N, C-alpha and C positions, 0 to 999 in steps of 0.2 A: 073362100078362104083368103085372108089377106096375104100379100106377098111383101118381101123386103122393100121392093121398089115403091109399092103403094104407100108404105109408111115412111118413105124417104130414109130407109135404113140400108146400110151397106155391110157386106161381110169382107173381112180381110182375105185377100187372095192367098196369103201365106198360112192360113189356118190349117192345122192338122191335129188330129186327136193325139193325146199323150201316148207315148209308146209304153209297152209293158215294162221296159226297163226303167223309165221315168217314174211310173206309178210305184214300182217296187222300191226305188230310191226314196220317194216321198213317204211310203209306208215305213221303211226302216228308220228314216229320220224322225217320224212321229213316235215310233216305239222307243227310240233313244230319249226323246223328251219325256215320254210317259215314265220311263224308268227313273229319270232324274227327279221328277215330281214325287214318285212313290218313295224313293230313298229319303227325300226331305220330309215328307209328311210322316213316314213311319218313324223317323228319328225324332221329330218334334213331338209327336203324340205317343211315342213308345208303342207303336202297333207291331204285333208279331207277324202279321201276314197282310199282304196286299196282292190282290189278283186282278189281272186285266183280262176282260172278256170281249170278244168281238164276234160278229157273224162268221160262221164257218166259211161261207162263200167268199168273204173278203180275205180270209186266210188261205184259201185254196185247200181246206181240209175236206176230205171225202171220207169214205169208209162205210162200214156196216151200220153206222148210226143213222145214215141218211137214206131217204128215198127222194125221188124227184119232187114229191109234194112237200116234204119237210125241210129240204136243204135250204130254202130261202129264209126260213124262220128258225134256224138253229144257231145257237151260240156256243162257244167253247173257250177255254182259257188260251191266252197268248202266252205260252210259257216263257218266252224270252223277255217278257215284260211283266213278270210276277216277282215278288220279293218275299222270301221266307227268312225272318230273322230269329225265329225260335224253332229249333230242330224238333221240339216236342210236337209240333203241329205239321211237320213235313208230310205225314201220312194224309192229313186232311187236304193239303195242297195236291198230292198225288191223286187222291180220289176225285177231286174237282177236275183235274187234268184229263182223267179218263171218262168223265161224264159230260155229255153234251145236254144242253137244255133247250127245250122247245117252248113255243108260245105258252105263257102262263105258268111255267115251272120255275120254282125257286125265286129267291129275292133278286137275283141277277136278271132273270127274264122280266120281273116286275119293273125293274129300273129301265130296261130296254123298251118295254111297251108303254110306260107312262112318261118316259123321257124326263124323269125326276130322280133325284137321289133317293136311295132306300137304305135303311140302316137296320142292323140287328145287333142287339147288345151282346149276344153270345152266339155267334154263327156256328160254333162247334156243337151246339145243342141240336142242330138240324140233322136229320138223317141224310144219307146219300141221295135218296129220291126226292127229299124236300129241297 
């Protein structure tokens, strides 16, 4: 196994992994930027709803939806970074907030697993399980 010295590489003596507080601050800053973008995009395109989804383990979400095997591949909404501008679809947002998605479920999971944008012309046509 090559070492740092064999490759003439050095490590900073001052290196220390980021603290939980620093990670939380970065996460909150990212969420603020996401909300800014969502507001702009929804306004420009007159979109009634924008949801932000992230892996549950990154959000620290636990609960009855997870087992040790499914926790790593589960996503749920980041409610502080969602936008609902049409109160008629508030119920849809609430249903999404309550429902966690696992590998292969829903258009959101498809986007996460393919790492490409996914679109649905009428998302409200999907059932809660879809």
